BARORO-297676 format. One record per residue (C-alpha): z, x, y; residue number from 1; residue in three letters. Coordinates in nm, 3 decimals. Layout:
# BARORO-297676
        w        u        v  seq  type
        Z        X        Y  NUM   ala
...
# end
This chain:
# BARORO-297676
        w        u        v  seq  type
    9.302   11.099    9.672    1   met
    9.611   11.312    9.726    2   leu
    9.810   11.276   10.049    3   pro
    9.793   11.571   10.292    4   pro
   10.129   11.712   10.182    5   tyr
   10.032   11.742    9.814    6   leu
    9.787   11.961    9.623    7   thr
    9.721   11.996    9.254    8   asp
    9.876   12.343    9.277    9   ala
   10.200   12.203    9.420   10   ser
   10.204   11.927    9.158   11   ile
   10.153   12.184    8.882   12   asp
   10.441   12.393    9.019   13   ala
   10.669   12.087    9.015   14   leu
   10.556   11.998    8.663   15   val
   10.618   12.352    8.541   16   ser
   10.974   12.349    8.677   17   arg
   11.042   12.012    8.517   18   ala
   10.903   12.125    8.181   19   leu
   11.115   12.439    8.194   20   glu
   11.420   12.216    8.243   21   glu
   11.324   11.974    7.963   22   asp
   11.156   12.192    7.701   23   val
   11.321   12.526    7.762   24   gly
   11.229   12.771    7.484   25   pro
   11.069   12.497    7.273   26   gly
   11.067   12.136    7.151   27   asp
   11.257   12.205    6.829   28   val
   11.239   11.849    6.695   29   thr
   10.862   11.821    6.731   30   thr
   10.807   12.170    6.595   31   gln
   11.020   12.087    6.291   32   ala
   10.869   11.748    6.207   33   thr
   10.506   11.742    6.326   34   val
   10.251   11.960    6.141   35   pro
   10.057   12.209    6.348   36   gln
    9.699   12.086    6.402   37   gly
    9.777   11.715    6.372   38   arg
    9.606   11.509    6.644   39   thr
    9.708   11.176    6.792   40   ala
    9.606   10.905    7.036   41   ala
    9.857   10.729    7.259   42   ala
    9.857   10.439    7.503   43   thr
   10.082   10.402    7.806   44   leu
   10.166   10.040    7.877   45   thr
   10.340    9.857    8.161   46   ala
   10.611    9.640    8.006   47   lys
   10.659    9.445    8.330   48   glu
   10.448    9.356    8.631   49   ala
   10.440    9.605    8.915   50   gly
   10.251    9.865    9.112   51   cys
   10.153   10.168    8.904   52   val
   10.191   10.511    9.063   53   ala
   10.196   10.862    8.926   54   gly
    9.902   10.857    8.683   55   leu
    9.751   11.166    8.843   56   his
   10.079   11.352    8.801   57   val
   10.122   11.234    8.442   58   ala
    9.777   11.371    8.363   59   ala
    9.886   11.711    8.494   60   arg
   10.194   11.697    8.270   61   val
    9.988   11.652    7.954   62   phe
    9.732   11.916    8.051   63   ser
   10.006   12.165    8.141   64   thr
   10.168   12.123    7.799   65   val
    9.829   12.165    7.631   66   asp
    9.488   12.184    7.801   67   pro
    9.338   12.014    7.496   68   ala
    9.518   11.687    7.582   69   ala
    9.280   11.436    7.739   70   arg
    9.440   11.180    7.971   71   phe
    9.229   10.876    8.062   72   thr
    9.363   10.635    8.328   73   pro
    9.270   10.271    8.276   74   gln
    9.374   10.166    8.627   75   val
    9.394   10.349    8.959   76   ala
    9.710   10.486    9.117   77   asp
    9.842   10.207    9.338   78   gly
    9.701    9.927    9.120   79   ala
    9.900    9.606    9.076   80   arg
    9.926    9.525    8.706   81   val
   10.065    9.250    8.485   82   ala
   10.309    9.304    8.203   83   ala
   10.128    9.430    7.895   84   gly
    9.858    9.619    8.085   85   thr
    9.750    9.947    7.929   86   val
    9.752   10.185    8.225   87   val
    9.630   10.500    8.049   88   ala
    9.536   10.656    7.719   89   gly
    9.584   11.013    7.605   90   val
    9.437   11.198    7.307   91   his
    9.508   11.545    7.178   92   gly
    9.742   11.759    6.970   93   pro
   10.028   11.541    6.846   94   ala
   10.286   11.806    6.926   95   arg
   10.170   11.826    7.288   96   ala
   10.175   11.449    7.335   97   leu
   10.531   11.424    7.206   98   leu
   10.656   11.715    7.414   99   thr
   10.498   11.579    7.732  100   ala
   10.595   11.215    7.673  101   glu
   10.937   11.201    7.841  102   arg
   10.846   11.392    8.156  103   leu
   10.523   11.195    8.201  104   ala
   10.709   10.866    8.161  105   leu
   10.996   10.972    8.387  106   asn
   10.751   11.047    8.669  107   ile
   10.543   10.735    8.610  108   leu
   10.846   10.507    8.593  109   gln
   11.013   10.644    8.906  110   arg
   10.697   10.654    9.116  111   met
   10.591   10.309    8.995  112   ser
   10.936   10.172    9.074  113   gly
   10.915   10.306    9.429  114   ile
   10.560   10.178    9.475  115   ala
   10.657    9.836    9.341  116   thr
   10.961    9.806    9.570  117   ala
   10.751    9.915    9.867  118   thr
   10.473    9.669    9.787  119   his
   10.721    9.383    9.762  120   arg
   10.871    9.472   10.099  121   met
   10.526    9.500   10.260  122   val
   10.439    9.158   10.120  123   glu
   10.771    9.014   10.239  124   ala
   10.701    9.083   10.609  125   val
   10.397    8.857   10.586  126   gly
   10.169    8.853   10.889  127   ala
   10.406    9.052   11.112  128   his
   10.241    9.372   11.235  129   asp
   10.506    9.621   11.130  130   val
   10.507    9.947   10.933  131   asp
   10.742    9.982   10.636  132   ile
   10.873   10.338   10.646  133   leu
   11.050   10.559   10.396  134   asp
   11.331   10.805   10.483  135   thr
   11.458   11.146   10.368  136   arg
   11.682   10.972   10.113  137   lys
   11.471   11.099    9.825  138   thr
   11.551   11.274    9.497  139   ala
   11.597   11.648    9.565  140   pro
   11.284   11.833    9.458  141   gly
   11.081   11.513    9.425  142   leu
   11.033   11.421    9.790  143   arg
   10.656   11.459    9.795  144   thr
   10.618   11.239    9.486  145   leu
   10.864   10.981    9.621  146   asp
   10.678   10.963    9.951  147   lys
   10.339   10.945    9.782  148   trp
   10.468   10.651    9.580  149   ala
   10.564   10.475    9.904  150   val
   10.208   10.525   10.034  151   arg
   10.061   10.394    9.709  152   leu
   10.278   10.084    9.747  153   gly
   10.137   10.015   10.093  154   gly
   10.414   10.173   10.300  155   gly
   10.396   10.443   10.566  156   thr
   10.558   10.785   10.546  157   asn
   10.815   10.880   10.807  158   his
   10.879   11.250   10.865  159   arg
   10.834   11.465   10.557  160   leu
   11.131   11.684   10.645  161   gly
   11.340   11.825   10.927  162   leu
   11.049   12.030   11.056  163   his
   10.788   11.774   11.165  164   asp
   10.967   11.534   11.402  165   leu
   11.265   11.567   11.634  166   ile
   11.500   11.285   11.529  167   leu
   11.823   11.286   11.729  168   ile
   12.105   11.102   11.550  169   lys
   12.464   11.025   11.645  170   asp
   12.605   11.362   11.535  171   asn
   12.335   11.547   11.729  172   his
   12.423   11.344   12.039  173   ile
   12.793   11.421   11.997  174   ala
   12.726   11.794   11.948  175   ala
   12.495   11.809   12.251  176   ala
   12.744   11.634   12.478  177   gly
   12.565   11.302   12.527  178   gly
   12.234   11.121   12.517  179   ile
   12.088   11.277   12.831  180   ala
   12.190   11.627   12.724  181   glu
   12.043   11.581   12.376  182   ala
   11.714   11.448   12.515  183   leu
   11.694   11.727   12.774  184   asp
   11.738   11.991   12.504  185   ala
   11.492   11.821   12.270  186   ala
   11.231   11.795   12.544  187   thr
   11.255   12.168   12.612  188   arg
   11.215   12.249   12.241  189   ala
   10.963   11.981   12.140  190   ala
   10.654   12.204   12.142  191   asn
   10.426   11.906   12.093  192   gly
   10.649   11.722   11.845  193   arg
   10.741   11.360   11.906  194   ala
   11.103   11.284   11.991  195   ile
   11.290   10.997   11.829  196   glu
   11.650   10.906   11.907  197   ile
   11.895   10.678   11.729  198   glu
   12.099   10.422   11.920  199   val
   12.363   10.182   11.794  200   arg
   12.440    9.977   12.106  201   thr
   12.248    9.822   12.393  202   leu
   12.431   10.052   12.636  203   asp
   12.303   10.355   12.444  204   glu
   11.955   10.204   12.450  205   leu
   11.976   10.162   12.827  206   asp
   12.065   10.531   12.861  207   ala
   11.763   10.629   12.651  208   val
   11.531   10.403   12.849  209   cys
   11.664   10.546   13.177  210   thr
   11.606   10.904   13.063  211   his
   11.250   10.842   12.941  212   gly
   11.225   11.151   12.721  213   gly
   11.187   10.980   12.385  214   ala
   10.871   10.836   12.237  215   gln
   11.048   10.647   11.956  216   ile
   11.385   10.473   11.950  217   val
   11.566   10.407   11.623  218   leu
   11.764   10.082   11.651  219   leu
   12.033   10.139   11.391  220   asp
   12.231    9.855   11.232  221   asn
   12.140    9.608   11.504  222   met
   12.052    9.352   11.239  223   ala
   12.381    9.240   11.090  224   val
   12.457    9.064   10.763  225   arg
   12.651    8.743   10.813  226   thr
   12.913    8.583   10.587  227   ala
   12.657    8.349   10.432  228   asp
   12.431    8.640   10.335  229   gly
   12.167    8.586   10.604  230   ser
   12.089    8.839   10.876  231   val
   12.167    8.803   11.246  232   asp
   11.891    8.970   11.448  233   thr
   12.010    8.859   11.795  234   thr
   12.105    9.209   11.911  235   arg
   11.794    9.365   11.761  236   leu
   11.575    9.108   11.936  237   gln
   11.746    9.186   12.266  238   ala
   11.689    9.559   12.212  239   ala
   11.316    9.512   12.146  240   val
   11.288    9.306   12.463  241   glu
   11.471    9.571   12.668  242   arg
   11.235    9.842   12.546  243   val
   10.944    9.628   12.655  244   gly
   10.681    9.846   12.490  245   gly
   10.785   10.166   12.670  246   arg
   10.866   10.332   12.337  247   met
   10.786   10.271   11.973  248   arg
   11.073   10.082   11.810  249   thr
   11.208   10.136   11.459  250   glu
   11.478    9.925   11.295  251   ala
   11.708   10.057   11.025  252   ser
   12.020    9.936   10.848  253   gly
   12.073    9.627   10.633  254   asn
   11.706    9.636   10.532  255   val
   11.659    9.457   10.202  256   arg
   11.388    9.244   10.050  257   leu
   11.565    8.928   10.164  258   asp
   11.622    9.048   10.522  259   thr
   11.307    9.241   10.608  260   val
   11.101    8.941   10.721  261   arg
   11.364    8.832   10.975  262   ala
   11.386    9.189   11.103  263   ile
   11.007    9.209   11.132  264   ala
   11.003    8.884   11.330  265   ala
   11.188    9.054   11.619  266   thr
   10.872    9.245   11.708  267   gly
   10.983    9.595   11.606  268   val
   10.701    9.837   11.539  269   asp
   10.849    9.980   11.220  270   ala
   11.127    9.920   10.969  271   ile
   11.272   10.208   10.769  272   ser
   11.446   10.160   10.435  273   ser
   11.628   10.428   10.240  274   gly
   11.658   10.183    9.951  275   ala
   11.291   10.234    9.868  276   leu
   11.372   10.577    9.727  277   thr
   11.748   10.634    9.700  278   his
   11.835   10.341    9.472  279   ser
   11.503   10.234    9.325  280   val
   11.483   10.076    8.980  281   arg
   11.227   10.243    8.756  282   ala
   10.935   10.031    8.640  283   leu
   10.943    9.987    8.262  284   asp
   10.655   10.169    8.093  285   leu
   10.625   10.292    7.738  286   ser
   10.408   10.522    7.527  287   met
   10.292   10.431    7.177  288   his
   10.133   10.702    6.965  289   met
    9.917   10.683    6.650  290   asp
    9.817   10.982    6.442  291   leu
    9.442   11.042    6.408  292   thr
# end
């Protein structure tokens, strides 16, 4: 099932733009070397263990290049697979399969990499009741796919863009003239939207708590890496205790696979990680094709 911010029409529009970039006026190599009318069957295989995401989009790539291409998933989007698992098969005109191959794999590998990283982070927090959130640090033009991949990996989407949540950060506070001024202005303009505000110190947190206009507080960089590579969560723990359930708490900064469990143990409601999307490593998948 597609998330609420995606439709097949929007996926097709994205695919069309990507094919225009990649194929341009034509795939000259395939046209020169592959006879017209030749058919082929291909398998898409995971070369390492991970969480597969993007099969639905890959299917749209092949069908956009040629409606005669038939894409058959062997697992579901979001499935955890072992190395060597065949995740999909595709049959159709050989020219179409070759032209679509790179874009389909690019999408599958990126989305699967994001889903895999998210799944690992969700697993790492163990029994702690905390949401793993994405951020706006996504590839330009691919945000909806990046965020869908986070969902497929077991994470939770933060705001989709600048339009659906008021998130006051340090530069907003400076421009408004202070925390109280920023919250006053946001409250007047909220129009039903939730208000979240970023704080970096306990004094700033106290000012937010005193004002009472925010529903969510973003506790930024309050978990600190130490010289031995561990994470000191003393200040973050103190912040969660000061909030005392009056607002939803979100931790950000220094969130990595090896630190997320300690951060979760402070009792925060959510942990956001830009690393899920801005520096993800693609999952290794390949396509092997045989002529029929």
